[in-house]
C-alpha positions as CSV (number, residue, x, y, z in Angstrom):
1,X,2.7,20.8,12.9
2,X,3.6,18.2,10.3
3,X,0.8,16.8,8.1
4,X,0.0,13.1,7.8
5,X,-0.5,11.8,4.2
6,X,-3.5,9.6,3.5
7,X,-3.7,7.6,0.3
8,X,-7.0,7.0,-1.4
9,X,-8.7,6.1,-4.6
10,X,-10.6,8.7,-6.5
11,X,-12.0,7.5,-9.9
12,X,-13.8,10.8,-10.7
13,X,-10.6,12.8,-10.3
14,X,-8.7,10.3,-12.4
15,X,-11.2,10.7,-15.2
16,X,-11.0,14.5,-15.0
17,X,-7.2,14.4,-15.1
18,X,-7.1,12.0,-18.0
19,X,-9.2,14.3,-20.1
20,X,-7.2,17.4,-18.9
21,X,-3.8,16.0,-19.8
22,X,-4.6,14.7,-23.2
23,X,-3.2,17.8,-24.8
24,X,-0.8,19.1,-22.2
25,X,2.9,19.6,-22.9
26,X,5.3,21.2,-20.4
27,X,9.0,21.3,-19.6
28,X,9.7,19.3,-22.8
29,X,7.3,16.4,-21.9
30,X,4.1,15.4,-23.7
31,X,1.8,14.3,-20.8
32,X,-0.6,12.4,-23.1
33,X,2.1,9.7,-23.2
34,X,1.4,9.0,-19.6
35,X,-2.1,8.0,-20.6
36,X,-1.8,6.4,-24.0
37,X,1.4,4.4,-23.4
38,X,-0.1,3.0,-20.2
39,X,-3.4,2.2,-21.8
40,X,-3.0,1.2,-25.4
41,X,-6.7,0.8,-25.8
42,X,-6.9,4.6,-25.8
43,X,-4.2,5.2,-28.5
44,X,-6.7,6.7,-31.0
45,X,-8.5,8.9,-28.4
46,X,-6.7,12.2,-29.4
47,X,-8.3,11.9,-32.9
48,X,-11.8,12.0,-31.4
49,X,-14.0,15.0,-30.6
50,X,-13.8,16.3,-27.1
51,X,-17.3,15.1,-26.3
52,X,-16.4,11.6,-27.5
53,X,-13.1,11.7,-25.6
54,X,-15.0,12.3,-22.3
55,X,-17.4,9.4,-23.1
56,X,-14.5,7.0,-23.9
57,X,-12.6,8.0,-20.8
58,X,-15.7,7.6,-18.6
59,X,-16.5,4.1,-19.9
60,X,-12.9,2.9,-19.9
61,X,-12.2,4.1,-16.4
62,X,-15.4,2.6,-15.0
63,X,-14.5,-0.8,-16.6
64,X,-10.8,-0.7,-15.4
65,X,-11.6,0.3,-11.8
66,X,-14.3,-2.4,-11.6
67,X,-12.0,-5.1,-13.1
68,X,-9.0,-4.2,-10.9
69,X,-10.8,-3.1,-7.8
70,X,-9.1,-5.5,-5.4
71,X,-5.6,-4.8,-6.8
72,X,-6.1,-1.0,-6.7
73,X,-7.2,-1.2,-3.0
74,X,-4.2,-3.4,-2.2
75,X,-1.9,-0.9,-3.9
76,X,-3.4,1.9,-1.8
77,X,-2.7,0.0,1.4
78,X,0.9,-0.7,0.2
79,X,1.5,2.9,-0.5
80,X,0.2,3.9,2.9
81,X,2.4,1.4,4.7
82,X,5.5,2.4,2.7
83,X,5.0,6.1,3.3
84,X,4.3,5.7,7.0
85,X,7.7,4.2,7.5
86,X,9.3,7.2,5.9
87,X,7.2,10.2,6.9
88,X,9.1,11.3,10.1
89,X,12.5,11.2,8.6
90,X,11.4,13.1,5.5
91,X,9.7,15.9,7.5
92,X,12.8,16.3,9.8
93,X,15.0,17.0,6.8
94,X,12.6,19.3,5.1
95,X,12.1,21.2,8.4
96,X,15.8,22.0,8.5
97,X,15.8,23.3,4.9
98,X,12.9,25.6,5.5
99,X,14.0,26.7,9.0
100,X,11.0,25.0,10.7
101,X,8.5,26.9,8.5
102,X,5.2,25.0,9.0
103,X,3.5,23.1,6.2
104,X,0.4,25.0,5.1
105,X,-3.0,23.6,6.1
106,X,-4.7,21.2,3.7
107,X,-6.1,17.8,3.1
108,X,-2.8,16.1,2.3
109,X,-4.2,13.2,0.4
110,X,-2.4,11.2,-2.3
111,X,-4.8,9.8,-4.8
112,X,-3.7,6.7,-6.7
113,X,-4.1,7.1,-10.4
114,X,-4.2,4.7,-13.3
115,X,-2.4,7.2,-15.6
116,X,1.1,8.5,-15.3
117,X,0.7,12.3,-15.1
118,X,1.0,12.9,-11.3
119,X,-0.4,16.4,-10.9
120,X,-0.4,18.3,-7.6
121,X,-3.2,20.6,-6.4
122,X,-1.8,23.5,-4.4
123,X,-5.2,24.8,-3.3
124,X,-6.2,21.8,-1.1
125,X,-2.7,20.1,-0.8
126,X,-3.6,16.9,-2.6
127,X,-1.8,15.1,-5.5
128,X,-2.0,12.1,-7.7
129,X,0.5,9.3,-8.0
130,X,0.6,6.6,-10.7
131,X,-0.2,3.3,-9.1
132,X,2.7,1.6,-10.9
133,X,5.1,4.5,-11.0
134,X,8.7,3.3,-11.6
135,X,10.1,5.8,-9.1
136,X,7.8,4.6,-6.3
137,X,5.3,6.3,-4.0
138,X,8.0,7.7,-1.7
139,X,9.8,9.6,-4.4
140,X,6.6,11.1,-5.9
141,X,5.1,12.0,-2.5
142,X,8.4,13.6,-1.4
143,X,8.4,15.6,-4.6
144,X,4.8,16.9,-4.2
145,X,5.1,17.7,-0.5
146,X,8.2,19.7,-1.3
147,X,6.1,21.8,-3.7
148,X,3.5,22.5,-1.0
149,X,6.0,23.9,1.5
150,X,8.2,25.6,-1.2
151,X,5.3,27.7,-2.6
152,X,4.0,28.5,0.8
153,X,7.4,29.7,1.9
154,X,7.8,31.8,-1.2
155,X,4.4,33.5,-0.8
156,X,4.8,34.2,2.9
157,X,8.5,35.1,3.1
158,X,8.9,36.9,-0.3
159,X,5.5,38.4,-1.2
160,X,7.2,41.3,-3.0
161,X,8.6,38.7,-5.5
162,X,6.0,36.0,-5.7
163,X,2.6,37.3,-4.6
164,X,1.4,38.1,-8.1
165,X,3.0,35.1,-9.9
166,X,1.2,32.0,-11.0
167,X,2.7,28.9,-9.4
168,X,1.5,26.7,-12.3
169,X,3.4,28.4,-15.1
170,X,6.3,30.6,-16.0
171,X,9.5,31.2,-14.0
172,X,7.9,30.4,-10.7
173,X,6.9,26.9,-11.8
174,X,10.3,26.4,-13.4
175,X,12.0,27.5,-10.1
176,X,10.0,25.1,-8.0
177,X,10.8,22.1,-10.3
178,X,14.5,22.9,-10.3
179,X,14.6,23.4,-6.6
180,X,13.0,19.9,-6.1
181,X,15.6,18.3,-8.3
182,X,18.4,19.9,-6.4
183,X,17.1,19.0,-3.0
184,X,15.9,15.5,-3.8
185,X,19.2,14.7,-5.5
186,X,21.1,15.1,-2.3
187,X,22.5,12.0,-0.7
188,X,20.4,12.4,2.5
189,X,17.2,12.5,0.5
190,X,18.3,9.6,-1.8
191,X,18.5,7.5,1.3
192,X,14.8,8.2,1.8
193,X,13.4,7.8,-1.7
194,X,16.0,5.2,-2.7
195,X,16.3,6.5,-6.3
196,X,19.8,6.5,-7.8
197,X,19.0,9.6,-9.8
198,X,16.2,12.1,-9.8
199,X,14.4,12.8,-13.1
200,X,14.0,16.3,-14.4
201,X,12.2,18.0,-17.2
202,X,14.4,18.1,-20.3
203,X,13.9,21.8,-20.7
204,X,15.8,22.5,-17.4
205,X,19.0,20.6,-17.9
206,X,21.1,23.6,-19.0
207,X,20.0,25.7,-16.0
208,X,20.5,23.1,-13.2
209,X,24.4,23.1,-12.8
210,X,24.5,26.9,-12.1
211,X,21.6,26.8,-9.7
212,X,22.9,23.7,-8.0
213,X,26.3,25.4,-7.4
214,X,24.4,28.3,-5.9
215,X,22.6,26.1,-3.5
216,X,25.6,24.2,-2.3
217,X,27.7,27.4,-1.9
218,X,25.4,28.4,1.1
219,X,22.8,25.7,1.6
220,X,20.5,28.5,2.8
221,X,17.0,28.8,1.4
222,X,16.9,32.6,2.0
223,X,20.2,33.2,0.2
224,X,19.2,30.9,-2.7
225,X,15.6,31.8,-3.5
226,X,15.7,35.4,-4.6
227,X,19.0,35.0,-6.4
228,X,18.0,31.8,-8.2
229,X,14.7,33.4,-9.3
230,X,16.4,36.4,-10.7
231,X,19.0,34.3,-12.6
232,X,16.2,32.1,-14.0
233,X,14.0,35.0,-14.9
234,X,16.6,36.5,-17.2
235,X,17.9,33.3,-18.7
236,X,14.6,31.5,-19.7
């Protein structure tokens, strides 16, 4: 059964993620830029003590959410309407890639965020999406949903490879991000998310051509997954 994505606001989660991403770097990207560049009022926050950082974030987010309450609610409604028009087409195409493997159970909520970090939470199948993201809500939602089914497929179909691996770091995380880039860069998915190009982490650029050729040689998830993982494991 295909899930239905609901978009909501969650200020407390937004505060938590803002604090968490202040010192996160991954895949060649400094995620603190998604906070400080968006909110110049916070440009000096990294110099503060952690206890002070939490207080600053708490006060700033309370003020921002109150001041822009109506606009954030409007954006939530716009995101919902836009995704609703796309949902069925997206799930049909993803279903073919994963051979009708069902999406794992979860909440399937997209939380609007006032910072540009866009984390996903595999445990409960929720994610954040920047309320003014240049790639748009469809692109980000399509990306995160692909993660949810990808990881579930890996764990259930190839437990001997993935069961003991952490999906949030290492080769497993790298593989998931590269897979998303390859799939969402295909013409049939570009028609859905309407992006001319799909952004990727700078650290992956040199690995993508080889793994992309591997995908297009068979277009079969079961022939790609173990081989791609093995190649990536020894090259990273």
